[in-house]
C-alpha positions as CSV (number, residue, x, y, z in Angstrom):
1,X,1.3,10.4,18.7
2,X,-0.3,7.5,19.8
3,X,-0.9,8.5,23.3
4,X,-2.4,11.9,22.3
5,X,-4.5,9.9,20.2
6,X,-5.6,7.1,23.3
7,X,-5.5,10.4,25.4
8,X,-9.0,11.9,23.8
9,X,-11.0,8.4,23.8
10,X,-14.2,9.1,25.9
11,X,-14.7,6.2,28.4
12,X,-17.7,5.1,29.1
13,X,-18.2,4.5,24.8
14,X,-17.2,1.0,25.1
15,X,-18.7,-2.9,24.8
16,X,-20.0,-3.0,20.5
17,X,-20.8,-0.9,19.2
18,X,-24.4,0.4,18.0
19,X,-25.0,-1.6,14.2
20,X,-23.2,-1.1,11.2
21,X,-24.7,1.6,9.9
22,X,-23.6,3.8,12.7
23,X,-19.7,1.9,11.7
24,X,-20.9,3.3,8.2
25,X,-21.4,6.3,9.5
26,X,-18.1,6.2,11.4
27,X,-15.7,4.8,8.5
28,X,-17.4,7.6,5.6
29,X,-16.7,10.4,7.8
30,X,-13.0,9.4,8.9
31,X,-12.5,8.7,5.2
32,X,-14.0,12.0,4.2
33,X,-11.4,13.5,7.1
34,X,-8.5,10.7,7.5
35,X,-5.8,13.2,9.1
36,X,-9.3,14.8,11.9
37,X,-9.2,13.9,15.1
38,X,-11.6,15.7,18.0
39,X,-10.9,16.7,21.5
40,X,-12.7,13.5,21.9
41,X,-13.8,10.3,20.7
42,X,-15.4,7.3,21.0
43,X,-13.7,3.4,20.0
44,X,-16.0,3.4,17.3
45,X,-14.5,6.8,15.9
46,X,-10.9,6.0,16.8
47,X,-11.2,2.5,14.9
48,X,-12.6,3.9,12.0
49,X,-10.3,6.8,11.8
50,X,-7.7,3.9,12.0
51,X,-8.9,1.8,9.0
52,X,-9.2,4.7,7.4
53,X,-5.3,5.9,8.1
54,X,-4.5,2.2,7.5
55,X,-6.8,2.8,4.0
56,X,-5.3,5.7,2.9
57,X,-1.5,4.6,3.4
58,X,-1.9,1.6,1.4
59,X,-3.7,3.4,-1.9
60,X,-7.7,1.3,-1.0
61,X,-11.0,3.3,-1.6
62,X,-13.8,1.8,1.3
63,X,-14.5,-0.4,-1.5
64,X,-11.5,-2.4,-0.3
65,X,-13.6,-3.4,2.9
66,X,-16.1,-5.9,3.4
67,X,-18.5,-5.8,5.7
68,X,-20.9,-9.0,6.9
69,X,-23.4,-8.8,9.3
70,X,-22.7,-12.2,11.1
71,X,-24.5,-14.0,13.9
72,X,-22.9,-12.2,17.4
73,X,-22.0,-8.6,15.0
74,X,-20.4,-7.2,12.4
75,X,-16.9,-8.4,10.6
76,X,-14.5,-6.4,8.9
77,X,-12.4,-7.3,6.5
78,X,-9.5,-6.0,4.5
79,X,-10.3,-7.6,1.1
80,X,-7.2,-6.0,-0.8
81,X,-3.8,-6.1,1.5
82,X,-3.0,-3.5,3.6
83,X,0.4,-2.1,2.5
84,X,3.8,-1.6,5.4
85,X,6.3,0.5,5.0
86,X,9.5,-1.6,4.5
87,X,11.6,0.7,6.6
88,X,10.9,-1.2,10.0
89,X,14.0,-3.5,9.4
90,X,16.3,-1.0,7.7
91,X,19.0,0.4,9.3
92,X,17.5,4.2,9.2
93,X,18.4,6.9,11.4
94,X,15.2,9.1,11.5
95,X,11.3,8.0,10.7
96,X,9.1,9.4,8.7
97,X,5.5,10.5,9.8
98,X,3.8,8.8,7.1
99,X,5.9,5.3,9.1
100,X,4.5,6.7,12.8
101,X,1.7,8.3,11.1
102,X,0.5,3.7,10.1
103,X,2.8,2.1,12.9
104,X,0.5,4.6,15.1
105,X,-2.8,3.8,13.4
106,X,-2.0,-0.1,14.1
107,X,-1.1,-0.1,17.1
108,X,-4.6,2.7,17.4
109,X,-6.4,-0.4,15.6
110,X,-5.4,-3.1,17.9
111,X,-7.0,-0.3,21.2
112,X,-10.0,0.3,19.9
113,X,-10.9,-2.9,18.3
114,X,-10.5,-4.3,22.3
115,X,-12.3,-1.5,23.3
116,X,-15.4,-2.4,21.8
117,X,-15.3,-5.6,23.2
118,X,-14.1,-7.7,19.5
119,X,-12.1,-10.0,17.6
120,X,-9.0,-8.9,15.6
121,X,-7.6,-11.5,12.8
122,X,-4.2,-10.5,10.9
123,X,-2.5,-12.1,8.5
124,X,1.0,-11.2,7.5
125,X,2.4,-10.5,3.6
126,X,5.6,-9.7,2.5
127,X,5.5,-5.8,3.8
128,X,1.3,-6.0,3.0
129,X,-1.3,-7.1,6.1
130,X,-4.9,-8.8,5.9
131,X,-7.4,-8.0,8.7
132,X,-10.1,-9.3,10.0
133,X,-12.0,-7.2,12.7
134,X,-15.1,-9.6,14.5
135,X,-17.6,-7.1,16.4
136,X,-19.9,-7.0,18.2
137,X,-23.1,-4.7,17.6
138,X,-27.1,-4.9,17.6
139,X,-29.2,-6.0,14.9
140,X,-29.9,-3.3,11.7
């Protein structure tokens, strides 16, 4: 699952995002089609697709993300916690597809944030986490 997603990343589209509008558009596209992945995608598209998957798994809407313009770029923070499936430490014999999709999305979130030269802060709780992404971006 992750290997397939990594293979669709376009080389050369790294190190920052254009502006807030580009992020908003990519996120809107990912939220409208959370399962859709094209043959190739930019790291920004991969990041937004991962966010959409995690938000959908938590039952959250777009309003659950706070976007703030900073001196150095864009900060994206989860206003509500993202809920993680609790099966990770349970004695299970089979991994569910939703669990794999969620964990793959979390990994892709870290990978795509790094490819965009951003930083990610995660604060964990009881089967949930809060994210804060710092992405370099040009002025709007």
